C-alpha positions as CSV (number, residue, x, y, z in Angstrom):
1,M,-8.9,-5.8,24.8
2,E,-7.7,-9.1,23.4
3,T,-4.1,-9.6,22.5
4,T,-2.8,-11.4,19.5
5,Q,0.9,-12.0,18.7
6,R,1.9,-10.2,15.5
7,Q,2.5,-12.5,12.6
8,T,5.7,-11.9,10.7
9,Y,4.4,-13.1,7.3
10,L,2.2,-10.0,7.2
11,D,5.3,-7.8,7.7
12,W,7.0,-9.6,4.9
13,L,4.0,-9.1,2.6
14,R,3.9,-5.4,3.5
15,I,7.6,-5.0,2.7
16,L,7.1,-6.8,-0.7
17,S,4.0,-4.7,-1.4
18,I,6.0,-1.5,-1.0
19,L,8.8,-2.9,-3.1
20,G,6.1,-3.6,-5.8
21,V,5.1,0.0,-5.6
22,L,8.7,1.0,-6.2
23,F,8.8,-1.0,-9.4
24,F,5.3,0.2,-10.4
25,H,6.1,4.0,-10.0
26,S,9.5,3.6,-11.5
27,A,7.9,2.3,-14.7
28,M,5.3,5.0,-15.0
29,P,7.5,7.4,-17.0
30,Y,8.0,4.7,-19.6
31,V,4.6,3.1,-20.0
32,A,2.3,3.8,-23.0
33,E,-1.2,5.2,-22.7
34,W,-1.2,6.1,-19.0
35,G,-0.4,9.7,-18.2
36,W,2.1,10.6,-15.4
37,H,3.9,13.6,-14.1
38,I,6.9,13.3,-16.4
39,K,7.0,11.0,-19.4
40,N,9.8,9.7,-21.5
41,H,9.7,10.6,-25.2
42,E,9.5,6.9,-26.0
43,T,7.1,4.6,-24.2
44,S,6.5,0.8,-24.0
45,N,3.3,-1.1,-24.4
46,L,4.8,-4.2,-22.8
47,M,5.8,-2.2,-19.8
48,M,2.3,-0.8,-19.6
49,E,1.0,-4.4,-19.5
50,S,3.3,-5.3,-16.6
51,N,2.1,-2.2,-14.7
52,Y,-1.5,-3.0,-15.5
53,F,-1.0,-6.4,-13.9
54,L,0.6,-4.9,-10.8
55,H,-2.1,-2.2,-10.6
56,L,-4.8,-4.9,-10.3
57,F,-3.7,-6.1,-6.9
58,R,-0.9,-3.9,-5.4
59,M,-3.1,-1.5,-3.6
60,P,-5.8,-4.1,-2.7
61,L,-3.0,-6.1,-1.0
62,L,-1.7,-3.0,0.9
63,F,-5.2,-2.2,2.1
64,F,-5.8,-5.8,3.2
65,I,-2.5,-5.8,5.2
66,S,-3.4,-2.3,6.6
67,G,-6.6,-3.9,8.0
68,T,-4.5,-6.4,9.9
69,V,-2.2,-3.7,11.1
70,S,-5.2,-1.7,12.4
71,Y,-6.2,-4.8,14.4
72,F,-2.8,-5.1,16.0
73,M,-2.7,-1.4,16.8
74,M,-6.1,-1.7,18.5
75,Q,-4.8,-4.1,21.1
76,R,-5.0,-2.8,24.6
77,R,-6.4,0.6,23.3
78,S,-9.7,2.4,23.4
79,S,-11.2,4.0,20.3
80,L,-9.9,7.4,21.4
81,S,-6.4,6.1,22.0
82,F,-6.4,4.3,18.6
83,I,-7.6,7.6,16.9
84,G,-4.8,9.5,18.6
85,L,-2.2,6.9,17.4
86,R,-3.5,7.0,13.9
87,F,-3.5,10.8,14.0
88,R,0.2,10.7,14.8
89,R,1.2,7.8,12.5
90,L,-1.0,8.9,9.5
91,F,-2.2,12.5,9.6
92,I,1.1,14.1,10.7
93,P,3.1,12.4,7.9
94,L,0.3,13.3,5.4
95,L,0.7,17.0,6.3
96,V,4.5,16.7,6.1
97,G,4.1,15.0,2.7
98,M,1.7,17.6,1.3
99,F,3.9,20.6,2.3
100,I,7.4,19.1,2.0
101,I,7.6,15.8,0.1
102,V,5.1,16.3,-2.7
103,P,5.8,19.9,-3.8
104,P,9.2,19.0,-5.5
105,Q,7.3,16.5,-7.7
106,I,4.9,19.2,-8.9
107,Y,7.9,21.6,-9.4
108,M,9.7,19.2,-11.6
109,E,6.6,18.6,-13.6
110,R,6.2,22.4,-14.0
111,L,9.8,22.6,-15.2
112,N,9.2,19.8,-17.6
113,S,6.3,21.8,-19.0
114,G,8.3,25.0,-19.5
115,F,8.1,26.8,-16.1
116,A,11.3,28.9,-15.7
117,G,11.1,30.1,-12.1
118,S,13.0,29.0,-9.0
119,Y,11.7,26.5,-6.6
120,W,11.0,29.2,-4.0
121,Q,8.9,31.1,-6.5
122,F,7.0,28.0,-7.2
123,Y,6.7,26.9,-3.6
124,K,4.7,30.0,-2.6
125,T,1.9,28.8,-4.9
126,V,1.4,25.8,-2.7
127,F,-0.2,28.1,-0.1
128,N,-2.8,29.2,-2.5
129,F,-4.4,25.8,-1.7
130,V,-5.6,25.4,-5.3
131,P,-5.9,21.6,-5.9
132,Y,-3.5,20.0,-8.4
133,P,-3.4,20.0,-11.4
134,K,-4.7,23.5,-11.7
135,G,-2.8,24.5,-8.6
136,S,0.2,23.2,-6.6
137,F,-1.6,21.6,-3.6
138,S,-1.8,17.8,-3.6
139,W,-1.2,14.6,-1.8
140,H,-0.2,12.7,-5.0
141,H,0.9,9.2,-4.0
142,L,0.1,9.9,-0.4
143,W,-3.6,9.5,-1.1
144,F,-3.2,6.0,0.3
145,I,-2.3,7.5,3.7
146,A,-5.3,9.9,3.5
147,Y,-7.8,7.2,2.7
148,L,-6.4,4.9,5.4
149,F,-6.6,7.6,8.0
150,I,-10.3,8.3,7.1
151,Y,-11.1,4.6,7.2
152,D,-9.5,4.1,10.6
153,I,-11.2,7.2,12.1
154,L,-14.7,6.1,10.8
155,F,-14.4,2.5,11.9
156,A,-12.5,3.0,15.2
157,P,-15.6,2.1,17.3
158,L,-16.2,-1.1,15.3
159,F,-12.5,-2.0,15.4
160,A,-12.5,-1.5,19.2
161,W,-15.5,-3.8,19.6
162,M,-14.1,-6.4,17.3
163,A,-10.8,-6.5,19.2
164,S,-12.6,-6.8,22.5
165,A,-14.0,-9.8,24.4
166,K,-17.5,-8.4,23.7
167,S,-17.4,-9.7,20.1
168,I,-16.4,-13.3,21.0
169,S,-19.8,-14.6,20.0
170,F,-19.7,-12.8,16.7
171,K,-16.2,-14.1,16.0
172,N,-17.2,-17.6,16.8
173,K,-19.9,-17.3,14.1
174,L,-17.3,-15.9,11.7
175,A,-15.4,-19.2,12.1
176,A,-18.1,-20.9,9.9
177,L,-16.6,-19.1,6.9
178,A,-13.4,-21.1,7.5
179,N,-15.2,-24.3,6.4
180,G,-14.5,-25.4,2.8
181,K,-14.2,-22.4,0.6
182,W,-16.8,-20.2,2.3
183,I,-14.1,-17.6,3.1
184,Y,-14.4,-16.3,-0.5
185,L,-17.8,-14.9,0.3
186,I,-16.0,-11.9,1.7
187,T,-15.0,-11.0,-1.8
188,L,-18.6,-10.6,-3.1
189,P,-19.4,-7.1,-1.8
190,G,-16.3,-5.6,-3.4
191,I,-16.8,-7.4,-6.7
192,V,-20.4,-6.3,-7.0
193,W,-19.7,-2.7,-6.0
194,Y,-16.8,-2.4,-8.5
195,A,-18.9,-4.0,-11.3
196,L,-21.8,-1.6,-10.9
197,L,-19.9,1.7,-10.4
198,S,-16.4,1.5,-11.8
199,E,-17.4,2.8,-15.3
200,K,-19.4,5.8,-13.9
201,Y,-16.9,6.7,-11.2
202,P,-13.3,5.9,-12.5
203,E,-10.4,6.1,-10.0
204,T,-9.3,9.6,-9.1
205,N,-7.7,9.2,-5.6
206,D,-8.9,12.7,-4.8
207,L,-11.6,11.5,-2.3
208,A,-14.2,14.0,-3.5
209,H,-14.9,12.3,-6.9
210,D,-13.8,8.7,-6.0
211,L,-17.1,7.1,-5.0
212,C,-16.4,3.7,-6.5
213,Y,-12.8,3.3,-5.4
214,F,-13.2,4.8,-1.9
215,F,-15.4,1.9,-1.0
216,Y,-13.6,-0.6,-3.2
217,W,-10.4,-0.1,-1.2
218,L,-12.4,-0.2,2.0
219,F,-13.7,-3.7,1.4
220,F,-10.1,-5.0,1.3
221,L,-9.2,-3.2,4.5
222,L,-12.3,-4.6,6.3
223,A,-11.5,-8.1,4.9
224,G,-8.0,-7.9,6.4
225,F,-9.3,-6.8,9.8
226,I,-12.0,-9.5,9.9
227,C,-9.6,-12.3,8.8
228,I,-6.9,-11.5,11.3
229,T,-9.6,-11.1,14.1
230,Q,-10.7,-14.8,13.5
231,P,-7.5,-16.9,13.1
232,K,-9.5,-19.7,11.5
233,L,-10.1,-17.5,8.5
234,M,-6.4,-17.0,8.0
235,D,-5.9,-20.7,8.3
236,S,-8.5,-21.1,5.6
237,L,-6.7,-18.8,3.3
238,E,-3.5,-20.8,3.8
239,R,-5.3,-24.1,3.2
240,N,-7.1,-22.8,0.1
241,R,-4.1,-20.9,-1.3
242,R,-3.8,-23.0,-4.4
243,F,-7.5,-22.5,-5.2
244,A,-7.1,-18.8,-4.9
245,L,-4.0,-18.9,-7.2
246,R,-6.0,-20.9,-9.8
247,I,-8.8,-18.3,-9.8
248,A,-6.2,-15.4,-9.9
249,F,-4.2,-17.0,-12.8
250,L,-7.1,-18.1,-14.9
251,S,-9.2,-14.9,-14.5
252,L,-6.1,-12.8,-15.4
253,L,-5.6,-14.9,-18.6
254,F,-9.2,-14.5,-19.5
255,L,-9.2,-10.8,-18.9
256,N,-6.1,-10.2,-21.0
257,Y,-7.5,-12.4,-23.8
258,L,-10.6,-10.2,-24.0
259,R,-8.6,-7.0,-23.7
260,W,-5.9,-7.9,-26.2
261,N,-8.6,-8.9,-28.7
262,K,-10.7,-5.8,-28.1
263,I,-13.6,-7.9,-26.9
264,E,-14.7,-5.4,-24.2
265,P,-17.4,-2.8,-23.7
266,G,-17.0,0.2,-26.0
267,H,-15.1,-1.8,-28.7
268,E,-16.5,-3.0,-32.1
269,L,-16.0,-6.7,-31.3
270,W,-18.0,-6.5,-28.1
271,P,-21.1,-8.6,-29.0
272,F,-23.5,-7.5,-26.3
273,H,-25.7,-4.4,-26.0
274,D,-27.3,-5.1,-22.7
275,A,-25.7,-3.2,-19.7
276,F,-25.8,-6.5,-17.7
277,F,-23.0,-8.0,-19.8
278,A,-20.9,-4.8,-19.4
279,H,-21.3,-5.2,-15.6
280,L,-20.4,-8.8,-15.9
281,F,-17.2,-7.9,-17.8
282,N,-16.4,-5.4,-15.0
283,T,-16.3,-8.2,-12.5
284,L,-13.1,-9.6,-14.0
285,Q,-10.7,-7.0,-12.6
286,P,-11.9,-7.3,-8.9
287,I,-11.9,-11.1,-9.3
288,V,-8.3,-10.9,-10.4
289,A,-7.5,-8.6,-7.5
290,W,-9.1,-10.7,-4.8
291,G,-7.7,-13.8,-6.2
292,W,-4.1,-12.5,-6.1
293,V,-4.5,-10.9,-2.7
294,L,-5.9,-14.0,-1.0
295,A,-3.4,-16.2,-2.8
296,L,-0.5,-14.1,-1.7
297,V,-1.8,-14.0,1.9
298,G,-2.2,-17.7,1.9
299,Y,1.2,-18.4,0.5
300,G,2.7,-15.8,2.8
301,K,1.3,-17.5,5.8
302,K,2.6,-20.8,4.6
303,Y,6.2,-19.8,3.7
304,L,7.0,-16.3,5.1
305,N,6.1,-16.7,8.8
306,Y,9.6,-16.5,10.1
307,K,11.7,-13.7,11.6
308,A,15.1,-12.6,10.2
309,K,17.5,-10.2,11.8
310,V,16.9,-7.7,9.0
311,L,13.1,-7.7,9.5
312,D,13.0,-5.1,12.3
313,Y,15.0,-2.7,10.2
314,L,12.9,-3.2,7.1
315,N,9.7,-3.0,9.0
316,Q,10.6,0.4,10.3
317,A,12.0,1.6,7.0
318,V,9.1,0.6,4.8
319,Y,6.7,3.5,5.7
320,P,9.2,6.4,5.3
321,F,10.4,4.6,2.2
322,Y,6.8,4.8,0.8
323,I,6.5,8.5,1.7
324,L,9.8,9.4,0.0
325,H,10.1,7.1,-3.0
326,Q,7.9,8.9,-5.6
327,T,9.5,12.3,-5.1
328,V,12.9,10.7,-5.6
329,I,11.6,9.0,-8.8
330,V,10.2,12.3,-10.3
331,V,13.3,14.3,-9.6
332,L,15.5,11.6,-11.1
333,V,13.3,11.0,-14.1
334,Y,13.3,14.7,-15.0
335,Y,16.9,14.3,-15.9
336,I,16.8,10.7,-17.1
337,V,14.3,11.4,-19.8
338,Q,16.6,14.0,-21.2
339,T,19.3,11.5,-22.0
340,Q,19.8,10.4,-25.6
341,N,20.6,7.0,-27.1
342,E,19.5,5.1,-24.0
343,S,16.9,2.3,-24.2
344,I,13.7,2.3,-22.1
345,L,14.9,-0.8,-20.3
346,S,18.2,0.8,-19.3
347,K,16.4,4.0,-18.1
348,Y,14.0,1.9,-16.1
349,I,16.7,-0.2,-14.4
350,Y,18.6,2.9,-13.6
351,T,15.4,4.6,-12.2
352,V,14.7,1.6,-9.9
353,G,18.3,1.2,-8.7
354,M,19.0,4.9,-8.0
355,T,15.6,5.5,-6.4
356,F,16.2,2.6,-4.0
357,F,19.7,3.8,-3.3
358,I,18.8,7.4,-2.7
359,T,15.6,6.7,-0.7
360,V,17.2,4.2,1.6
361,G,20.1,6.7,2.1
362,I,17.7,9.5,3.0
363,Y,15.9,7.2,5.4
364,H,19.0,5.8,7.1
365,L,21.0,9.0,7.4
366,L,18.3,11.7,7.8
367,V,15.1,10.1,9.0
368,R,15.9,7.1,11.2
369,P,18.5,8.7,13.6
370,Y,16.5,11.7,14.8
371,A,13.5,11.9,17.1
372,L,11.9,14.8,15.2
373,T,12.2,13.2,11.7
374,R,10.9,9.9,13.1
375,F,7.9,11.7,14.5
376,L,7.3,13.6,11.2
377,F,7.5,10.4,9.2
378,G,5.1,8.4,11.5
379,M,7.7,6.2,13.0
380,K,7.8,4.9,16.6
381,P,10.1,6.7,19.0
382,K,13.6,5.1,19.4
383,V,13.8,2.6,22.2
384,K,16.5,3.6,24.6
385,V,18.4,0.6,25.9
386,K,19.2,1.1,29.5
387,P,22.7,-0.1,30.5
388,V,22.8,-2.9,33.0
389,V,24.5,-1.9,36.2
390,V,26.4,-4.7,37.8
391,T,27.3,-4.2,41.5
392,E,30.7,-5.1,42.9
393,T,29.1,-7.9,44.9
394,E,27.6,-9.4,41.8
395,N,31.0,-9.3,40.1
396,I,32.6,-11.1,43.1
397,N,29.8,-13.7,43.0
398,E,30.3,-14.3,39.2
399,V,34.0,-14.7,39.6
400,A,33.5,-17.2,42.4
401,R,31.0,-19.1,40.3
402,L,33.4,-19.3,37.3
403,S,36.2,-20.4,39.6
404,A,34.2,-23.2,41.2
């Protein structure tokens, strides 16, 4: 297998992506239109717009970065070894999440809807294995882990080949995409797929009925894997970062202009009756997504490729933080929405701050220190630092050296 030194800007982008997820999910109880597990009695259209913007690229960026992570994990590993690693790092935490982390979210939602039983009375219904929302069995926000696990299992042979010396000829051909702005050809399959299928198959995150988005997310993961495999492609993203940002910015403005003026399919002001124009409109969201993802990667490579002392800690914490954060939000929000005479903004700020505080506390005090919890949350085992034994002779020699 080839080896490539891990690049710290990808770690920073991953950390920032999870931080974005925190802000996104903390806002969900307070946004208008979109349903969520527990909603505040007053909601905000402006906060909904902010979440709409984040939603366009937050998960695409995470999947792109996950593709690069899969490449680094494939180093010096066979397909079977890689699958075993992903089973431990993804499937085990997914099971833990579905049986331990997610049920409190569903319970708080049931309480909010009038359920009066204890948690243990509720928890027994999880083992009926009836899918949410009819039942109590769900992966909720952990759908990302489930999808990532399936992608890595399905594409393990391809990833192994791409990470090996056998693919050198192919990777040399990929380098042609680094010329000019040809790199942006990698966005076309995802844009076309989304434009054709997004209306018929809206996002569900349940795997079974998620035909459009299951493959839409996959295109970002494969793009991340391909780009990190051929370093010249990442160099191209850095070199063309301003171009990507222009596309991202202008396409977002155009999309919002159409949305805010009700000039979109299904509204009275939409002037076209041909399905082609509806598909053309549906290209805007993936164009925005790809633009922001590739711009952020390019700017990250330019300005975030440095290592700070705190990076190792954050890099270990970010995955358990993701697993835990939404449960903390839902439990907090159940009580926060009951408060009176508090503005939406104050509730939101309190939700973000307390969720961060509690989630980091759980990680630092209950997950990070123990081998079992590290395993259950998909973390690497703790590295035991062996003490350096200095012999008496070495001490004498050192004293003599210092005295000379």
